[in-house]
C-alpha positions as CSV (number, residue, x, y, z in Angstrom):
1,M,4.9,105.3,102.7
2,K,1.6,104.2,104.5
3,I,-1.0,101.3,104.1
4,K,-4.2,100.6,105.7
5,V,-5.3,97.4,107.5
6,E,-8.7,96.7,109.0
7,S,-8.3,95.8,112.7
8,E,-10.0,92.2,112.1
9,K,-7.2,91.4,109.8
10,V,-4.6,92.2,112.5
11,V,-6.6,90.2,115.1
12,K,-6.9,87.2,112.5
13,A,-3.2,87.2,111.8
14,V,-2.4,86.9,115.5
15,R,-4.8,84.3,116.0
16,K,-3.5,82.2,113.0
17,L,0.3,82.8,114.2
18,D,0.0,82.4,118.0
19,G,-3.6,80.9,118.5
20,V,-4.5,84.2,120.8
21,E,-7.6,86.1,120.5
22,I,-6.4,89.5,120.9
23,V,-8.5,92.8,121.4
24,L,-7.3,95.9,119.9
25,E,-8.5,98.8,121.9
26,S,-5.9,101.4,121.1
27,T,-2.9,102.1,118.6
28,D,-0.6,100.6,121.3
29,D,-2.2,97.4,121.0
30,A,-2.2,97.5,117.3
31,K,1.7,98.4,117.3
32,E,2.5,95.4,119.5
33,A,0.4,93.1,117.4
34,I,2.0,94.4,114.2
35,D,5.5,94.1,115.5
36,L,4.6,90.4,116.6
37,I,3.3,89.7,113.1
38,L,6.4,91.2,111.6
39,R,8.6,89.2,113.8
40,K,6.9,85.8,113.4
41,T,6.3,85.9,109.8
42,E,9.8,87.1,108.6
43,L,8.0,89.3,105.9
44,I,11.0,91.6,105.9
45,K,14.1,89.7,105.7
46,G,17.5,90.1,106.8
47,D,19.3,93.3,105.5
48,D,15.7,94.7,104.6
49,Y,14.7,94.5,108.2
50,G,17.6,96.9,109.2
51,N,16.5,99.3,106.6
52,L,13.1,99.8,108.3
53,K,13.6,102.2,111.5
54,E,10.0,101.9,112.6
55,V,6.4,101.2,111.6
56,K,4.1,103.9,113.1
57,V,0.6,103.0,113.6
58,T,-2.5,105.2,113.9
59,S,-5.9,104.6,113.9
60,F,-9.3,106.0,112.4
61,Q,-12.7,104.7,111.9
62,E,-14.1,104.1,108.4
63,Y,-17.9,104.2,108.0
64,V,-19.4,101.7,105.8
65,T,-22.9,102.8,105.4
66,S,-23.7,104.9,108.4
67,A,-22.4,106.4,111.6
68,V,-23.0,103.1,113.4
69,D,-21.7,100.8,111.0
70,Y,-17.7,101.3,110.9
71,K,-14.4,99.2,111.0
72,M,-11.5,100.2,112.7
73,V,-8.7,100.6,110.4
74,F,-5.1,101.0,111.3
75,L,-2.7,103.0,109.4
76,L,0.8,101.7,109.1
77,E,3.5,104.2,108.3
78,F,6.9,102.6,107.4
79,L,9.8,104.9,108.3
80,F,13.0,103.9,106.6
81,E,16.6,104.8,107.0
82,D,17.6,107.7,104.8
83,N,19.7,105.7,102.3
84,V,17.0,103.1,101.2
85,S,16.1,102.8,97.7
86,L,12.3,103.3,96.6
87,D,12.4,100.2,95.0
88,T,13.3,98.3,98.5
89,K,10.7,100.4,100.3
90,V,8.0,99.4,97.8
91,S,9.1,95.8,98.1
92,I,8.9,95.6,101.8
93,I,5.5,97.3,101.9
94,K,4.2,95.0,99.2
95,E,5.0,91.9,101.1
96,V,3.3,93.3,104.1
97,Q,0.3,94.3,102.2
98,K,0.1,90.8,100.5
99,F,0.2,89.1,104.0
100,F,-2.8,91.1,105.1
101,E,-4.7,90.4,101.8
102,K,-4.4,86.8,102.5
103,I,-5.8,86.9,106.0
């Protein structure tokens, strides 16, 4: 399952959590920031965290009105252990999505 998050929301979240103004130049930068956010906020709690194998991060540009007016968007793909129920997957992803909606 995947969600998309605008780069500026990731930057704002790290600023809010750590007081650091980061620059996201690559998916590696975004991956580090997402890992930091997940660890600091404890959005994924206890046993549920063990169900999550990895969060893969890819990027793309979303054009708002023209080729010059675009936003960098990161696609977060949540990879879970094989035996995780769909309800648990949705619950975890919803928490992460709600966090970024508030930023």
